[in-house]
C-alpha positions in Angstrom: -22.7 -5.1 -40.4 -22.5 -8.3 -42.4 -20.4 -11.1 -41.3 -19.5 -14.1 -43.4 -17.7 -17.2 -42.1 -15.8 -19.7 -44.1 -13.4 -22.7 -43.5 -15.6 -25.2 -41.8 -15.6 -28.9 -42.7 -15.1 -32.4 -41.6 -11.8 -33.3 -39.9 -10.6 -36.2 -37.7 -9.7 -35.9 -34.0 -6.3 -34.3 -33.5 -6.4 -32.4 -36.8 -6.5 -28.6 -37.3 -8.8 -26.2 -39.1 -8.8 -22.5 -39.6 -12.0 -20.4 -39.8 -12.2 -17.0 -41.3 -14.7 -14.2 -40.9 -15.1 -11.3 -43.3 -17.0 -8.2 -42.4 -18.7 -5.4 -44.4 -17.2 -2.8 -42.0 -13.7 -2.3 -40.6 -13.0 -5.0 -38.0 -10.7 -2.6 -36.2 -13.7 -0.4 -35.5 -15.8 -3.1 -33.6 -16.0 -2.9 -29.9 -15.9 -6.6 -29.7 -15.5 -9.4 -32.3 -15.2 -13.1 -31.8 -16.4 -16.6 -32.3 -19.2 -18.5 -30.7 -20.3 -22.1 -31.4 -23.4 -24.2 -30.9 -23.4 -27.9 -30.7 -26.5 -30.0 -31.4 -28.9 -29.7 -28.5 -26.8 -27.2 -26.6 -26.7 -23.5 -26.0 -24.5 -21.2 -28.0 -21.2 -20.6 -26.1 -18.2 -18.3 -26.4 -15.2 -19.8 -28.1 -12.9 -16.7 -28.3 -13.2 -13.0 -28.5 -11.2 -9.8 -29.1 -12.4 -6.8 -27.1 -11.1 -3.3 -27.0 -11.6 -3.1 -23.3 -10.7 -6.7 -22.2 -8.4 -7.9 -24.9 -8.4 -11.6 -25.8 -10.7 -14.2 -24.1 -11.1 -17.9 -24.6 -13.7 -20.4 -23.5 -12.3 -22.8 -20.9 -12.7 -25.8 -23.2 -10.5 -24.4 -26.0 -7.8 -22.7 -24.0 -4.4 -23.8 -25.3 -5.8 -25.3 -28.5 -7.5 -22.4 -30.3 -6.1 -19.0 -31.3 -8.0 -16.0 -32.3 -6.3 -13.4 -34.5 -7.1 -10.5 -36.8 -5.6 -9.4 -40.1 -6.4 -5.7 -40.4 -4.9 -5.4 -43.9 -7.3 -8.1 -45.2 -10.1 -7.1 -42.7 -10.4 -10.7 -41.6 -10.9 -12.4 -38.3 -9.4 -15.9 -37.9 -9.9 -18.8 -35.5 -7.0 -21.4 -35.6 -8.2 -24.6 -34.2 -5.7 -27.3 -33.3 -6.0 -30.7 -31.6 -9.6 -30.8 -32.5 -11.9 -33.1 -30.5 -15.3 -34.6 -31.3 -16.8 -32.3 -28.7 -15.7 -29.3 -30.8 -18.3 -30.3 -33.3 -20.9 -27.6 -34.0 -21.8 -24.5 -36.0 -19.3 -21.7 -35.5 -20.6 -18.2 -35.7 -18.7 -14.9 -36.1 -20.0 -12.2 -33.8 -19.4 -8.5 -33.7 -20.6 -5.7 -31.4 -20.7 -2.3 -33.0 -22.4 0.8 -31.8 -24.3 -1.2 -29.3 -25.7 -3.6 -32.0 -25.0 -7.3 -32.0 -24.2 -8.8 -35.4 -24.0 -12.5 -36.3 -22.8 -14.4 -39.3 -24.7 -17.3 -40.8 -22.4 -19.9 -39.3 -20.1 -22.5 -40.6 -20.3 -26.2 -39.7 -17.3 -27.9 -38.1 -17.5 -31.7 -37.7 -14.8 -33.6 -35.8 -15.2 -37.3 -36.4 -13.4 -40.5 -37.3 
């Protein structure tokens, strides 16, 4: 499975950004698909995920601001990010679990700064 993220960039605090993730396989077939991020000097953390068994999950720091969604017709996963804060800065990775194998995209950089 190949995952390709897009949509990162530089924004100011309070602004919005939408990330997209395209996959080589059908997103509907994945057991779990979601977004992780890694800030400089920090561990990679869960941002949001869609799971067949659990449904939608969000990291505590993004609840109420970020929304994960899926467009099956376009085979795309989205992450709508609103009210962005400087602490949201980092590389955002698309992740998919399929047939027991973890798959990661190359990441897209999001920078929130004045």
